[in-house]
N, C-alpha and C positions, 0 to 999 in steps of 0.2 A: 655380639653387636654390632661390630663393625661392619660385616655382610651386609647387615638391614640398613647401616647408615647409607647405602648406595641408591636407597629407594627414596629417600626423604624428597629429592626434588621432582619424583615420577608420578604419575599418574598410576593407578593401580589395576588399569584395564588388564595387565599381562596377567591376573588372577584367572579371570574368565576363559582367556587364549589359552593358558596354560592347562587347564582342566579339559577343555574342549580337545587339544592335542594329546591328552592322555587317553582319551576315548578313540582318538584316531591312531593309537598304537605307541603311543612314546612312552617309555616306563618311567614309572614314579622317580626313581633315583636320577634317572638323567634329565629329566624335566626339573627337578630342584636344583640340581647341580648348575644347569644353564641357566635357570633364572636367577638365581642368587649369585652365581659367580661366573658368569659368562659361559660361551662354548665349549664344550669341552675340549681338550687339547687333541685328543685323538681323532683321526680321520679315518679309522678302519671302518668299513662297512660293516652295519650290525648284522647277525645272522637273523633269518626269518623263522620264527617261531610257528608252527600250525595253529591256526585258530581252533580254540575247543569247539565241538559239535553244539550249536545253538538249538535247544528245545523250542520251537514257536508256541508250542502249547502255553508256555511259561506267562506268555503276555495275551494270549487268547480271551477274549471277552468271557469265553465259556469256562474259563479256568477262573475267573474272578468273581467272588460271590459279590451281592448287591449291597453289601453294607460295607466291607473292607476285604482286602487282600489277606489271605490266610497267611499266618507268620511263616510257615513252611514253605508256602510260594515266595514270599518276599524275600527271604533268606537264599532260596534257590536262585532266584534272578539276579540279586545282590553279588553272590558268588560267581555266578557264570560271568556276568557284566565285569566284575572287577578282574579275573582272570585275564580277561583280553586286553585290559589296559598294559600290558608288559609286551603285547605280540605287534604284529605289522598285520593292520586290517585292510581287505581289499576294498570295502566299502565303508569308509567312516561315516558318510550321511547315513546310510542303512542304520547304522548302530545309534545314532543320535536321535533318528525318527523313533527306533524302538525304545528308546529310553522315556522320551518324550510321550509316547504313546502309555508306557507303562505308568509313568508319573500323573498322568490325566485320571487315572484309576483311584489314586490314592485317596484314603480317608485319614480323619486325625489320628486313629490307633496307628495306621501304618506308617504315618509321619513321625509318631512318638518312637516308632519301632527305631526308624532311620537316624531320627537325632540321638538315641542310646547308642548306636554304632558309631556315629560320628564323635561323640563325646569319649569313646572307651579307648584308652591307650593300648589295651590289651587286645583290641581287634584288629586284623590286616590293615595296613595302611591303605592299601588300595579299595578296601571296602570302605573304609572311613573318610576317603576323599570322595569316592561317587555317592554315598550316601548325602553328604553335604550338597553336591553336585545336583543330585535328584531333587533335595529339597527346595534347592534355591530356583528351581523351574516350576515348583507347584504354583497354580494361580490362583487357588483358592485362601482369602485371606487368613483363614484358620493356622494356616503356615507359619504364619508370624510369631505365635508362640513358641514353635520350636526353633526358629529360625534365632529368635533372641536368646532361646536357652544356649544354643552353641555358639552364637557370637559373643556371649558376655561369659562362657565357660573359663574358669581360671586356666591360666595356661601354666603347663608343667614346668618347674624350675630348671636350670641350665644343666642340672647333673646328669639329665639324660642325654646330654651330648646336642652341640649347637644342631646338628642337622636334622634332630627329631623335634626340637625346639622351632625351627623354622616351618616346618612341615605343620605344627600346630597351629601356626599362625595362618598359613595357606587355608587349612580347614575353615577357621574361623572367618577369615575375608570372605570366602567363598560363600558363605552363609549369609554375610551381609549384602552380597550382591544380589541374593533372592529378595532383599526388601526394596531395592529400586522400584519395581513395578508399580508398588501400593503408594509411593510416596505423594503422588497427587491426589490422595486423600488427605485433607487437612486433620481428620482424628486420627489418621495413621502416624501424621508427622509429630501430632502431640505426644502420642503415644511413647515413639522412640526418640523423643528430645531428651531424654535423660540418658542415652547410652553414652554420650561424649563423657559424662562424668564418671560411667563405671568401668570405662576400658583404662586398664592399666599398661598396657604394649604400645609404645610410640607408634609403631608399625600400623598397628590396628587402629589408634585413633585417628591418625592422618588418612588411611585407607577409608574411613567411616566420615570424614569431614570431606572427602571427595565424593562419595557417592550423595552427600545431603546437597552439594553442591551441583550435582549432574546427575539428577534423577531419571528415571529411562520409563518409557510407557510399557515396558514388559520384555519378557525373554522370547 
């Protein structure tokens, strides 16, 4: 907890920046180490890992059904993109646009699948964080159900280790970011009013309070 104390006086905008940096090729462990502990001591240049070949058909409209993205297609896309989070990407803007294009086609069942991944400690951490990131960019109000599930999902205790505990907080904080664009709706604000009473982690409670104070018009 001593590391999380450092964040009490700060806005939590770093969560969004952190996940965007991951999409731009900053590895998860490096990202979290620098986010919670400051820049890494080593100044040695990182080796460039070849970016896995990307299959354009994964997000091609013809590859997506009218009702929802098939489970295999969704998991394939998630796996491909999460692999790139530990690489140096040539065009991070292209990566972001690719993600947003895919996100725009998600339906409730797809959102549910991503939420399950985000809340599953046994899943690869890159996939969990990417799932939360993708859901936070969905513009359909139906995503609020799944953002709530992730945000309020109980955090594993510290026996898993402090680093893993902090990663759990980042996943939930990112899900909370996805609520911002809906807070202009009074009905939504009323529905999420009880979140503060259900959050048990000081870090997440503070993050949520900041979001309520500074709502956004969208991602």
